[in-house]
C-alpha positions in Angstrom: 12.8 51.8 -101.4 14.6 48.4 -101.6 16.6 47.8 -98.1 16.8 51.5 -96.8 15.1 52.4 -93.3 13.6 55.7 -93.0 10.6 57.1 -91.9 7.7 57.7 -95.2 9.1 57.7 -98.8 6.0 60.6 -99.1 7.8 62.9 -97.3 10.5 63.3 -100.4 8.5 66.0 -101.9 9.8 68.5 -99.2 13.1 66.9 -99.1 13.3 67.4 -102.8 12.2 71.2 -102.5 14.9 71.9 -99.3 17.9 70.5 -101.8 17.3 72.5 -104.5 17.6 75.5 -102.3 20.8 74.7 -100.4 22.2 74.0 -104.4 21.7 77.1 -105.9 23.8 78.5 -103.1 26.4 75.9 -102.9 28.3 76.9 -106.9 31.4 75.6 -105.6 29.2 72.0 -106.0 27.7 72.8 -108.8 30.5 73.0 -110.5 32.1 69.9 -108.9 29.1 67.4 -110.0 29.7 68.9 -113.4 33.2 68.3 -113.4 32.1 64.3 -112.1 29.5 63.6 -114.2 31.4 64.1 -117.1 34.7 62.6 -115.8 33.0 59.4 -113.7 35.9 59.8 -111.2 34.2 57.5 -108.1 32.5 55.0 -111.2 32.7 51.0 -109.7 33.5 52.4 -106.0 31.4 52.4 -103.2 31.1 55.3 -100.3 29.5 55.1 -97.2 28.7 58.4 -95.5 28.1 59.2 -91.9 26.9 62.7 -91.3 24.7 65.0 -89.9 22.0 64.4 -92.6 19.8 67.2 -93.9 19.8 69.4 -97.3 23.7 70.4 -97.2 24.3 66.7 -96.7 22.1 65.7 -99.8 23.9 67.6 -102.4 27.3 66.5 -101.8 25.9 62.5 -101.5 24.1 63.5 -105.0 27.8 65.2 -105.8 29.7 62.0 -105.4 27.0 59.7 -106.6 26.7 61.6 -110.4 31.0 60.7 -109.8 29.5 57.2 -110.3 29.8 56.2 -106.6 27.2 54.0 -105.6 26.2 55.7 -102.2 25.1 54.2 -98.5 23.8 56.6 -96.4 23.1 57.5 -92.5 23.1 60.4 -89.8 25.8 61.2 -87.1 23.5 62.6 -84.7 19.2 60.8 -84.3 17.7 64.3 -83.6 19.4 66.4 -86.7 18.4 63.5 -89.3 15.5 64.9 -91.8 12.5 62.3 -92.9 12.0 64.7 -95.7 15.5 64.6 -97.1 16.1 61.1 -96.8 12.9 60.4 -98.9 13.9 62.6 -101.3 17.8 60.6 -101.5 15.9 57.2 -101.5 14.2 58.8 -104.7 17.1 59.5 -106.4 18.1 56.2 -106.2 20.4 56.1 -103.0 20.1 53.9 -99.8 19.8 55.4 -96.9 19.3 54.5 -93.8 18.1 57.3 -91.3 15.3 58.1 -89.2 14.8 61.5 -87.1 14.8 60.4 -83.7 16.3 56.9 -83.6 16.7 54.7 -80.2 20.7 54.1 -80.0 19.8 50.6 -80.9 18.5 51.7 -84.2 21.5 54.2 -84.9 23.8 51.4 -84.5 21.7 49.3 -87.2 21.9 52.0 -89.3 25.8 52.8 -89.1 25.7 48.9 -89.8 23.7 48.8 -92.8 26.6 51.4 -94.2 28.7 49.0 -93.2 27.4 46.5 -94.6 27.6 48.2 -98.0 31.5 47.3 -98.5 33.1 50.7 -98.6 35.8 51.7 -100.1 35.5 55.3 -99.6 34.3 56.1 -95.8 33.2 59.8 -95.0 32.4 60.3 -91.6 31.5 62.7 -88.9 32.0 62.4 -85.7 33.4 58.9 -85.7 31.0 56.4 -85.5 31.7 54.5 -89.4 35.4 54.2 -88.3 34.7 53.3 -84.7 32.4 50.6 -85.4 34.1 49.0 -88.4 37.1 48.5 -86.4 35.5 47.0 -83.2 33.0 45.0 -84.3 33.7 44.5 -88.3 37.4 44.7 -88.7 36.9 42.2 -91.8 35.5 45.0 -94.2 38.7 46.4 -93.9 40.4 45.5 -96.6 38.2 46.7 -98.7 38.7 50.5 -97.7 41.0 52.3 -99.4 40.5 55.1 -97.7 38.5 58.0 -95.5 37.6 61.6 -94.7 36.4 62.8 -91.1 34.8 66.2 -90.8 34.6 67.6 -87.6 36.7 67.9 -84.3 35.5 65.7 -82.5 36.0 62.9 -84.8 39.6 63.6 -85.7 40.3 63.7 -82.1 39.3 59.9 -81.9 41.7 59.1 -84.9 44.3 60.8 -83.3 43.8 58.7 -80.4 43.4 55.4 -83.3 46.3 56.5 -85.1 48.4 56.8 -82.0 47.9 53.7 -80.5 48.4 52.2 -84.2 45.4 50.5 -85.1 44.2 52.7 -88.2 42.7 50.3 -90.6 43.0 52.3 -93.9 44.2 56.5 -94.0 41.6 58.7 -93.0 41.9 62.4 -93.9 41.3 65.4 -91.5 39.1 67.0 -93.3 38.2 68.7 -90.0 41.9 70.7 -90.2 41.7 71.6 -93.6 41.8 75.6 -93.8 38.8 75.9 -96.1 37.2 74.2 -93.4 37.9 75.1 -89.7 38.3 79.0 -90.1 34.9 79.0 -91.8 32.3 76.3 -91.1 33.7 75.8 -87.3 34.0 79.7 -86.8 31.2 82.2 -89.1 29.1 78.4 -89.8 28.5 77.1 -85.9 28.5 81.1 -84.6 25.7 81.5 -86.8 24.2 78.2 -87.0 24.0 78.0 -82.8 22.5 81.4 -82.3 20.1 81.0 -84.7 19.6 77.5 -83.0 19.1 78.7 -79.5 17.1 81.8 -80.5 14.3 80.1 -83.0 13.9 77.8 -79.9 13.3 80.1 -77.2 12.3 83.4 -78.2 14.4 84.9 -76.1 16.4 88.6 -76.8 20.0 88.0 -76.4 21.4 91.2 -76.1 21.6 92.3 -72.4 22.1 88.3 -71.4 24.9 86.8 -69.9 26.5 84.2 -72.0 29.0 81.6 -70.8 31.1 80.0 -73.9 33.1 76.6 -72.7 35.8 76.5 -74.6 37.7 78.8 -77.0 38.5 77.2 -80.0 37.3 77.7 -83.1 33.7 76.7 -82.8 33.7 78.3 -79.6 35.2 81.7 -81.2 32.4 82.3 -83.7 29.5 81.4 -80.7 31.5 84.3 -78.7 32.0 86.4 -81.4 28.3 86.2 -82.6 27.4 86.4 -79.0 28.6 89.9 -78.4 27.8 91.3 -81.5 24.5 90.6 -80.1 24.4 92.7 -77.3 25.7 90.2 -75.1 28.7 90.2 -72.1 30.5 86.9 -72.9 32.3 84.6 -70.4 34.4 82.0 -72.2 36.3 79.3 -69.4 38.7 76.9 -70.7 41.5 75.2 -69.7 45.0 75.8 -72.7 46.4 78.9 -71.0 47.5 80.0 -74.2 43.1 79.6 -75.7 42.5 81.6 -71.8 44.8 84.7 -72.8 43.3 84.8 -76.7 39.8 84.9 -75.0 41.0 87.7 -72.8 42.6 89.8 -75.0 39.9 89.5 -77.5 37.9 91.3 -74.9 35.7 88.5 -73.1 36.1 88.2 -69.8 38.0 84.4 -68.3 36.6 82.5 -65.5 36.4 78.8 -64.5 32.7 77.3 -65.0 32.8 77.1 -61.2 32.5 81.0 -61.3 30.8 81.6 -64.2 27.4 79.3 -63.2 25.9 81.8 -61.5 26.3 84.5 -63.8 24.8 82.8 -66.7 22.0 83.4 -68.3 22.7 81.1 -71.3 25.6 78.5 -71.4 27.3 77.0 -74.5 29.9 74.3 -74.9 31.9 73.6 -77.6 34.8 71.5 -76.2 35.2 68.0 -77.1 34.7 66.3 -73.5 32.7 65.4 -71.2 31.2 66.7 -67.9 32.1 70.4 -69.8 29.1 71.6 -67.0 27.8 69.4 -64.0 25.3 69.6 -61.9 27.5 70.3 -59.3 27.1 73.3 -61.7 24.0 74.3 -62.4 22.6 73.8 -58.6 25.2 77.6 -58.6 23.1 78.5 -61.6 20.5 81.7 -61.6 16.8 80.2 -61.9 15.9 79.1 -65.6 19.3 78.8 -66.7 19.4 78.0 -70.3 21.9 75.0 -71.3 22.4 73.8 -74.7 25.9 72.5 -76.6 27.8 72.9 -79.8 30.1 69.8 -79.3 29.1 66.6 -81.1 28.3 64.4 -78.8 26.0 65.2 -75.9 28.4 64.4 -72.7 29.5 67.9 -72.5 26.9 68.6 -70.2 26.4 65.7 -68.1 22.5 64.6 -69.0 23.1 61.0 -67.5 23.9 62.7 -63.7 21.3 65.4 -64.3 18.4 62.2 -65.1 19.5 61.2 -62.1 19.9 63.8 -60.0 17.0 66.1 -61.2 13.6 66.0 -59.2 11.6 66.2 -61.6 11.4 67.3 -65.4 9.0 69.1 -67.8 8.8 70.3 -71.2 9.1 73.5 -70.9 8.8 74.8 -74.6 9.0 72.4 -77.5 12.2 70.5 -77.5 13.4 72.1 -74.3 13.2 70.0 -71.1 13.0 71.6 -67.5 15.0 69.9 -64.8 14.0 71.1 -61.0 16.7 70.5 -59.3 16.9 69.2 -55.5 17.9 73.0 -54.6 14.3 73.6 -56.3 16.1 76.1 -58.7 15.1 74.9 -62.9 17.8 74.7 -65.6 16.5 74.1 -69.3 18.3 72.0 -71.5 17.6 72.4 -75.4 17.5 69.5 -77.5 18.9 66.8 -75.0 22.4 68.5 -75.2 22.7 66.9 -78.3 24.3 69.5 -80.7 22.1 72.5 -80.6 22.8 74.1 -84.6 21.5 71.0 -85.4 19.3 69.1 -83.5 17.4 72.3 -83.4 18.2 74.1 -86.2 19.3 73.6 -90.0 22.9 73.3 -89.0 25.5 76.1 -91.0 24.6 78.1 -93.7 24.4 76.8 -96.5 27.8 78.6 -98.5 29.4 77.6 -95.5 28.7 74.5 -95.9 29.7 74.2 -99.7 33.5 74.8 -99.0 33.5 72.6 -96.3 31.7 69.8 -98.4 34.1 71.0 -101.6 36.9 69.8 -99.5 35.2 66.6 -98.6 34.6 66.0 -102.3 38.5 66.2 -103.7 39.5 64.4 -100.4 38.0 61.9 -101.4 38.8 61.5 -104.5 42.5 62.5 -103.7 41.9 59.2 -101.8 40.7 57.4 -104.2 43.8 58.5 -106.7 46.2 58.0 -103.9 45.5 55.4 -101.4 48.3 53.0 -102.6 50.7 55.0 -101.6 49.1 56.0 -98.5 49.7 54.4 -94.8 47.2 53.9 -92.3 47.7 57.3 -90.4 45.9 60.6 -90.1 46.7 62.6 -93.0 46.1 66.4 -93.6 43.8 67.8 -97.0 46.7 68.6 -98.8 47.6 72.4 -99.4 46.4 71.8 -103.4 42.6 71.2 -102.2 42.8 74.0 -99.7 44.2 76.2 -102.5 41.9 74.8 -105.2 38.9 75.6 -102.8 40.0 79.2 -101.7 39.9 80.2 -105.5 36.6 78.6 -106.4 35.5 80.2 -103.5 37.1 83.6 -104.5 36.1 83.5 -108.4 32.1 82.8 -107.6 32.6 86.0 -105.7 33.8 87.6 -108.2 37.0 88.3 -106.1 40.6 88.9 -107.8 43.8 88.9 -106.0 47.3 90.3 -106.5 49.8 87.3 -107.5 53.5 87.5 -107.2 56.5 88.3 -110.0 58.8 86.1 -110.6 61.3 88.8 -108.7 58.9 88.6 -105.6 59.0 84.9 -105.3 62.6 84.6 -105.9 62.9 87.2 -102.9 60.8 85.1 -101.1 63.1 82.1 -101.6 66.8 84.1 -100.8 67.7 84.1 -97.1 69.7 87.5 -98.7 67.8 91.0 -98.4 
């Protein structure tokens, strides 16, 4: 095991089985693995990765390692780490620092151990690796070529850092790539959130009222799948344009205060704290079910709930029931943490194949271009989006039209 920190190496066989399953359903990473084995683009480089540590992430790590990278791996959420996956990666020769259910102190130590690796490239999900490096270990920045950020919350943090002019190396906003947010955030989140909710609760969605907080790409997917399951969907928003979109997509739009007494299920995906407060909960139905699909467990005001609840008890595995001062109970899934991964297996393999292909190619872009890049948050290149989309279509056996020379000339001219 070397310096790795995991729960139990004996869990590895189960992890290998899970990784093999997703590998058989991720043709884009399959192709990149073959190319990386031949070309060794990351030979001699160190990559530190903090992403939800489950099977799809593990396969991404193995693909990067196949390209010559020395990998240090940790999770990005204490409840999303799968201990058998961590063990399997250690058996495959990677350095892993992750345990399911780690304390906040242990989690921070795992992040530090990944930074202690002295990475040249960082792959982050939520910004914890980059955040700790900038605040606690800035001396390591000189060795970092750049990095890639997987999710909306991390991009929000990086934008704030960029605006303050404190980024010490370039970061690619992988989340904002078309082949990521249009599919991962919408279709991946939509399916995986409801899979986790239904497995956790064993309750029907049809005929229920679902309140979705926010109407970004993740929330669109959550609302779309709830409606498809037969729910009456309410959307809450702070952005007037997105509120109009939700209204014209057929959903009721109102404030959280108005929605609180109506909902049976509440799902937050805003990226902001205190989206649902105890004041809202006091208006909810008896045994209303709350969960969060945003990266950090701040969207539901859990600290306030813990302090103001009269009592709490586990009402079902991974669900805590809180009795409020008015005598009603609300149920919170997975401690208000990212529900689709803290109470499920995360996005489908085919969806993460798209996202992680963008990640791998963006890491390669950083490696090849870091000397020409400034210390800013940058977009994924259009060439990467196009390459990933064309390879995915080819894997599906789908052909599309191409422009003729005459059409190109027409589109490039102002004359009709």
